[in-house]
C-alpha positions in Angstrom: -50.5 11.9 21.9 -47.3 9.9 21.1 -45.4 10.2 17.7 -45.3 6.6 17.0 -47.7 4.8 14.6 -50.5 2.7 16.3 -51.5 0.7 13.3 -49.9 -1.5 10.6 -49.5 -0.3 7.1 -49.6 -2.6 4.2 -48.5 -2.1 0.5 -51.4 -1.5 -1.8 -52.1 -3.6 -4.8 -50.0 -3.4 -7.9 -51.8 -2.0 -10.8 -52.1 -0.1 -13.9 -54.6 1.8 -16.1 -55.0 2.0 -19.8 -57.2 3.8 -22.2 -58.8 2.0 -25.2 -60.8 3.0 -28.2 -63.1 0.3 -29.3 -64.3 -0.4 -32.7 -67.3 -3.0 -32.5 -68.7 -5.2 -35.2 -65.3 -6.6 -36.3 -64.5 -10.1 -37.5 -62.3 -10.9 -34.5 -61.0 -9.3 -31.4 -57.7 -7.5 -31.9 -55.4 -4.8 -30.8 -54.9 -2.9 -34.0 -52.6 -0.1 -32.9 -51.6 2.6 -30.4 -52.6 6.2 -31.0 -50.2 9.1 -30.4 -51.6 9.7 -26.9 -51.1 6.2 -25.9 -54.6 5.0 -26.5 -55.0 1.3 -27.6 -57.1 0.8 -30.6 -59.1 -2.5 -30.2 -61.4 -4.3 -32.6 -64.1 -6.4 -31.0 -66.4 -9.0 -32.4 -69.5 -7.6 -30.7 -72.4 -5.4 -31.8 -72.1 -1.8 -31.1 -75.3 -1.5 -29.1 -74.6 -4.7 -27.1 -74.7 -4.7 -23.3 -72.1 -7.5 -23.7 -69.4 -5.1 -25.3 -67.8 -4.3 -22.1 -67.9 -7.9 -21.0 -66.2 -9.0 -24.3 -63.5 -6.2 -23.8 -62.8 -7.3 -20.2 -62.5 -11.0 -21.2 -60.2 -10.1 -24.2 -57.9 -8.0 -22.1 -57.8 -10.7 -19.6 -56.7 -13.3 -22.1 -54.1 -10.8 -23.5 -52.7 -10.0 -20.0 -52.9 -13.4 -18.7 -55.0 -12.5 -15.8 -58.4 -13.4 -14.3 -61.0 -10.8 -15.7 -62.0 -10.0 -12.1 -58.8 -8.0 -11.9 -60.0 -5.7 -14.7 -62.6 -2.9 -14.3 -64.0 -0.2 -16.6 -63.5 3.0 -14.7 -64.8 5.4 -17.3 -66.5 5.3 -20.7 -68.7 2.4 -20.0 -71.2 3.6 -22.7 -68.8 5.2 -25.2 -66.1 3.9 -27.6 -63.3 5.3 -25.4 -62.8 3.6 -22.1 -60.4 3.8 -19.1 -59.7 0.3 -17.8 -57.9 -0.5 -14.4 -55.7 -3.5 -14.1 -54.9 -4.9 -10.7 -52.0 -7.3 -10.1 -49.7 -6.3 -12.9 -47.4 -3.3 -12.9 -47.4 -0.9 -15.9 -44.2 -2.3 -17.4 -45.7 -6.0 -17.5 -48.9 -4.6 -19.1 -47.0 -2.7 -21.8 -44.8 -5.7 -22.6 -47.8 -8.1 -22.9 -49.9 -5.7 -25.0 -46.8 -4.9 -27.3 -46.2 -8.6 -27.8 -49.8 -8.8 -29.4 -48.7 -6.2 -31.9 -45.8 -8.0 -33.3 
């Protein structure tokens, strides 16, 4: 067995993950704050029991971050108010800058 590599390695995708706490049944979609643990508080204009709630969250985050919603995925909390969302194609610094610009 040789010590040299017999395959090519490629860099992985750039990405980040955020935690969000959703408040449904609001007048409009809006990031309302950041909790002490870094969780984003987001108001959404969607019924609490709506199956479309997650789709509205993904669309809203795509607009804020300036990326296609296909680059966003809910990794955890699909049925709850607290969710973990993965973001592909942006590094954590860019995600933070774009989210903070919405709070000003």
